[in-house]
C-alpha positions in Angstrom: 0.0 0.0 0.0 2.8 2.4 1.0 4.7 1.5 -2.2 1.6 2.3 -4.4 1.2 5.7 -2.6 4.8 6.6 -3.1 4.8 5.6 -6.8 1.5 7.5 -7.4 2.9 10.6 -5.6 6.1 10.5 -7.6 4.2 10.2 -10.9 1.9 13.2 -10.0 4.9 15.3 -9.0 6.7 14.4 -12.3 3.7 15.5 -14.2 3.3 18.6 -12.2 6.9 19.7 -12.8 6.7 18.8 -16.4 3.7 20.9 -17.0 5.1 23.7 -14.8 8.3 23.7 -16.7 6.6 23.6 -20.1 4.7 26.8 -19.2 7.7 28.8 -18.1 9.6 30.9 -20.7 13.3 30.3 -20.9 15.3 32.4 -18.5 17.8 34.7 -20.2 21.4 33.8 -19.5 22.1 37.3 -18.2 19.6 36.6 -15.3 21.6 33.6 -14.1 24.3 35.6 -12.3 24.6 36.4 -9.5 22.4 33.6 -8.1 23.2 33.9 -4.3 23.1 36.9 -2.1 26.2 36.6 0.2 24.4 38.5 3.0 21.2 36.3 3.0 22.4 33.1 1.4 19.3 33.2 -0.8 18.7 33.6 -4.5 17.3 37.2 -4.9 15.8 36.3 -8.2 13.7 33.4 -6.9 10.2 34.7 -5.9 8.9 33.6 -2.5 6.0 31.8 -4.2 8.3 29.7 -6.3 10.3 28.7 -3.2 7.1 27.7 -1.4 6.0 25.6 -4.3 9.3 23.7 -4.1 8.5 22.7 -0.5 5.1 21.1 -1.4 6.4 17.9 -2.9 8.9 17.5 0.0 6.1 17.9 2.6 3.9 15.4 0.7 6.7 12.8 0.6 7.3 13.3 4.4 3.5 12.8 5.1 3.5 9.6 3.0 6.5 8.2 4.9 5.0 9.1 8.2 1.8 7.3 7.3 3.7 4.2 6.2 5.7 4.2 9.5 2.5 4.4 11.6 0.9 1.6 9.5 4.0 -0.7 9.8 4.2 -0.1 13.6 0.5 -1.0 14.0 0.9 -4.2 12.0 4.0 -5.2 14.0 2.2 -4.7 17.3 -0.7 -6.7 16.1 1.6 -9.6 15.2 3.2 -9.6 18.6 0.0 -9.8 20.5 -2.1 -12.6 19.0 -5.3 -13.2 20.9 -8.5 -15.3 20.6 -11.9 -15.1 22.1 -11.4 -18.2 24.3 -14.4 -19.7 25.9 -13.5 -19.8 29.6 -15.9 -22.6 30.4 -14.5 -25.0 27.7 -12.5 -27.0 30.2 -12.7 -27.2 34.0 -10.2 -25.2 36.1 -11.0 -27.4 39.1 -10.6 -31.0 37.7 -7.0 -32.3 38.0 -7.5 -34.2 34.7 -8.3 -31.0 32.8 -5.6 -29.3 30.7 -6.9 -26.0 32.2 -6.8 -26.9 35.9 -5.2 -24.2 37.9 -2.9 -25.3 40.7 -1.3 -22.7 43.0 -0.7 -22.1 46.7 -4.4 -21.9 47.4 -5.5 -24.8 45.2 -4.3 -28.3 46.2 -4.3 -31.6 44.3 -5.4 -35.0 45.9 -2.3 -36.7 47.1 -3.2 -39.9 45.1 -3.8 -38.1 41.8 -1.8 -39.7 39.0 -2.4 -38.7 35.3 -3.8 -41.6 33.2 -1.9 -41.1 30.0 1.7 -40.4 30.9 4.3 -41.0 28.1 7.9 -40.3 27.5 8.4 -37.6 24.8 10.8 -38.4 22.0 13.2 -35.5 22.8 16.5 -35.0 24.5 16.2 -36.0 28.1 18.2 -35.0 31.2 17.6 -38.4 32.8 17.1 -41.9 31.5 13.8 -42.5 29.8 13.0 -45.1 32.4 12.8 -42.3 35.1 9.2 -41.3 35.8 10.3 -37.6 35.8 10.9 -37.8 32.1 7.2 -38.4 31.4 4.4 -36.0 30.4 0.7 -36.4 29.6 0.4 -37.6 26.0 -0.9 -34.3 24.6 1.8 -32.3 26.3 4.5 -34.8 25.2 3.4 -34.6 21.6 3.4 -30.8 21.8 6.9 -30.8 23.3 8.2 -33.0 20.5 6.8 -30.5 17.9 8.3 -27.5 19.8 11.7 -29.1 20.2 11.7 -30.1 16.5 10.9 -26.6 15.4 13.7 -25.2 17.7 16.2 -27.7 16.3 15.5 -26.5 12.7 16.5 -23.0 13.9 19.7 -24.3 15.5 18.2 -24.1 19.0 18.7 -27.3 21.0 16.5 -27.9 24.0 16.2 -30.7 26.6 13.6 -31.8 29.0 15.0 -31.3 32.5 11.9 -32.3 34.5 8.4 -33.4 33.7 5.9 -35.4 35.8 6.5 -35.7 39.6 4.4 -37.8 41.9 3.2 -36.5 45.2 5.9 -38.7 46.9 8.6 -37.3 44.6 7.6 -33.7 45.4 7.9 -34.6 49.1 11.6 -35.3 48.5 12.2 -32.3 46.2 10.5 -29.9 48.6 12.2 -31.2 51.8 15.6 -31.2 50.1 15.3 -27.5 49.2 14.1 -26.7 52.7 17.1 -28.5 54.2 19.5 -26.3 52.1 17.6 -23.0 51.7 15.1 -22.8 54.5 11.3 -22.6 54.3 10.9 -19.0 53.2 13.3 -19.2 50.3 12.0 -22.6 49.2 8.4 -21.4 49.2 9.3 -18.7 46.8 10.6 -21.1 44.2 9.3 -24.7 45.0 5.9 -26.0 45.7 4.8 -28.1 48.6 3.6 -31.6 47.9 0.1 -31.5 46.4 0.6 -27.9 45.1 3.0 -28.6 42.3 2.0 -28.5 38.6 4.5 -31.2 37.9 2.0 -33.7 39.5 -0.4 -32.9 36.7 2.0 -34.2 34.0 1.4 -30.9 32.2 4.5 -29.0 33.4 7.9 -29.2 31.7 11.1 -27.7 32.9 13.3 -27.1 29.8 16.9 -26.3 29.4 19.7 -26.1 26.7 21.2 -29.5 25.8 24.6 -28.2 27.1 22.8 -27.5 30.5 23.9 -23.9 30.5 21.8 -21.9 33.1 20.0 -25.1 34.1 16.7 -24.2 36.0 18.2 -20.7 36.6 16.8 -17.2 35.8 19.8 -16.7 33.5 18.1 -19.2 31.1 16.0 -16.2 29.9 19.1 -14.6 28.4 20.3 -17.6 26.5 19.4 -18.2 22.9 17.3 -21.2 24.0 15.5 -19.1 26.6 14.8 -16.3 24.2 13.4 -18.8 21.6 11.2 -20.4 24.2 9.8 -17.1 25.4 9.0 -16.1 21.8 7.7 -19.4 20.4 6.4 -21.8 23.1 2.8 -20.4 23.0 2.6 -21.6 19.4 2.8 -25.2 20.7 0.3 -24.8 23.6 2.8 -23.8 26.3 3.0 -20.8 28.6 5.7 -19.5 30.9 3.7 -20.2 34.0 5.6 -18.0 36.4 6.4 -14.8 34.4 8.7 -12.0 35.4 7.3 -9.5 37.9 4.2 -11.6 38.5 5.2 -13.2 41.8 2.3 -11.4 43.5 -0.1 -13.2 41.2 1.5 -16.6 40.9 3.1 -17.0 44.3 6.4 -18.0 42.8 9.6 -16.2 41.5 10.3 -15.8 37.8 11.0 -19.2 36.2 11.6 -18.8 32.5 12.3 -22.5 32.1 9.0 -23.7 33.7 6.4 -24.3 30.9 2.8 -25.3 31.4 0.8 -27.0 28.7 -2.7 -25.4 28.3 -3.4 -26.0 24.6 -2.7 -23.7 21.7 -5.9 -21.5 22.0 -5.4 -20.5 25.7 -1.6 -20.3 25.2 -2.1 -17.8 22.4 -4.6 -15.8 24.5 -2.3 -15.6 27.5 0.7 -14.8 25.4 -1.2 -12.0 23.7 -2.7 -10.3 26.7 0.2 -11.0 29.2 -2.2 -12.5 31.8 -1.6 -15.3 34.2 -4.0 -18.2 34.5 -5.4 -16.7 37.7 -6.1 -13.4 36.0 -7.7 -14.9 32.9 -10.0 -17.1 34.9 -10.7 -14.5 37.6 -9.4 -16.8 40.4 -8.0 -15.7 43.8 -4.3 -15.2 44.0 -2.1 -16.5 46.8 1.3 -15.2 47.8 1.4 -17.8 50.7 -0.3 -21.0 51.6 -3.7 -20.4 53.2 -4.9 -22.5 56.2 -7.9 -23.9 54.2 -6.9 -24.3 50.5 -9.4 -25.2 47.8 -9.5 -28.9 47.1 -9.3 -29.9 43.5 -11.3 -33.0 42.6 -11.9 -35.2 39.6 -15.2 -34.4 38.0 -15.4 -30.8 39.2 
């Protein structure tokens, strides 16, 4: 569109100058010198009206360029914020088997909940494939395979660091952190048993295959971390604990922690910058309440 405007404007200006030139009588040679007044730096023989006419095409060109810049900026912003009108009631946020279930410090899973369709994704793994932590729910595993394949084609090499964790495994993980970091520091970065998304089989901690910045905030600055931030939503994943959202999620920024929610919701959240709590209008919890909401199958 901008190209057509510029071409049309140039053709009009050429025609205008051609007509204007054809109507003007030839200027005698004796009138060509002197052309510049040393005191003013202007041509004393150039009428003010003629100088003004010369500014018109310049101003028109500047206006066209300004219009094009505004149009390009608008299109770029639109591309960066894809959103859909997602039906919030399509899936349950209270059923542990739902891909939209919301688990946080105020919403606890049954201790005996185990996903029914766990599978090992065909991707680079941090641990042997026989380790249960290398499993994800089937839909999440397939999406991870697609995402890692796309990353590989762009010379970005990712690895699954941690997937499914049972309630018992989370007991070990949480107590281990408490022993080395204390309760307060642990609660900012690790979930208590029953409150971890990893128990869903829908959470995947990812890292570079060289293990640089493994489960560390510096992952965000790596080529792998930047690719994940820009592209994971295309495959149904969100960065569940975004930067500067600890007051909403209850956890520190974890650029490596992905949560599978499906492509529609992932695109929606990526586009509007909301957390799951914000999108579904759920209470937020900075700490563990005395009486958390009990998530149950069939809710």
